[in-house]
C-alpha positions as CSV (number, residue, x, y, z in Angstrom):
1,M,24.8,8.6,8.7
2,R,25.3,10.9,5.7
3,I,25.0,14.7,6.2
4,N,22.0,14.9,4.0
5,E,20.2,12.2,6.0
6,A,21.0,14.0,9.3
7,I,19.6,17.2,7.9
8,A,16.4,15.5,6.7
9,E,15.9,13.7,10.0
10,T,16.5,16.9,12.0
11,L,14.0,18.9,9.8
12,D,11.5,16.1,10.2
13,A,12.0,16.0,14.0
14,I,11.5,19.8,14.5
15,G,8.7,20.2,12.1
16,D,7.1,23.7,11.8
17,D,7.6,24.6,15.5
18,P,8.4,28.4,15.5
19,D,10.9,27.9,18.3
20,Y,13.2,26.1,15.8
21,E,13.1,28.8,13.1
22,T,16.9,29.5,13.5
23,A,17.7,25.8,13.4
24,R,15.6,25.4,10.2
25,R,17.4,28.3,8.6
26,L,20.8,26.7,9.4
27,L,19.7,23.4,8.1
28,A,18.5,25.0,4.8
29,D,21.9,26.6,4.6
30,A,23.6,23.3,5.2
31,E,21.6,21.7,2.4
32,R,22.7,24.5,0.1
33,A,26.3,24.0,1.1
34,L,26.1,20.4,0.1
35,T,25.4,21.3,-3.4
36,S,27.2,24.6,-3.9
37,G,29.7,24.7,-1.1
38,T,31.9,22.2,0.7
39,T,31.3,19.3,2.9
40,A,33.1,21.2,5.7
41,E,30.7,24.1,5.4
42,A,27.7,21.8,5.4
43,T,29.1,20.0,8.5
44,E,29.7,23.2,10.3
45,L,26.2,24.5,9.6
46,L,24.7,21.1,10.6
47,D,26.6,21.3,13.9
48,L,25.3,24.9,14.5
49,A,21.8,23.8,13.8
50,L,22.0,20.8,16.2
51,A,23.4,23.1,18.9
52,E,20.5,25.4,18.3
53,V,18.0,22.5,18.6
54,D,19.7,21.5,21.9
55,E,19.5,25.1,23.2
56,V,15.8,25.3,22.5
57,C,15.0,21.8,23.8
58,P,17.8,20.2,25.8
59,L,17.5,16.5,26.4
């Protein structure tokens, strides 16, 4: 899966739930990093966002 696909899927999954505000911000930052930063930065931000999602709602 590509990074941009993972970001889009995660955003779709968490929707507008206010509990995921931090994760949404990190995902938005990851999207920006894909266009104006590096893949490494985008990957790190995606990892942080996914960790935040897991913290809010562990499976």
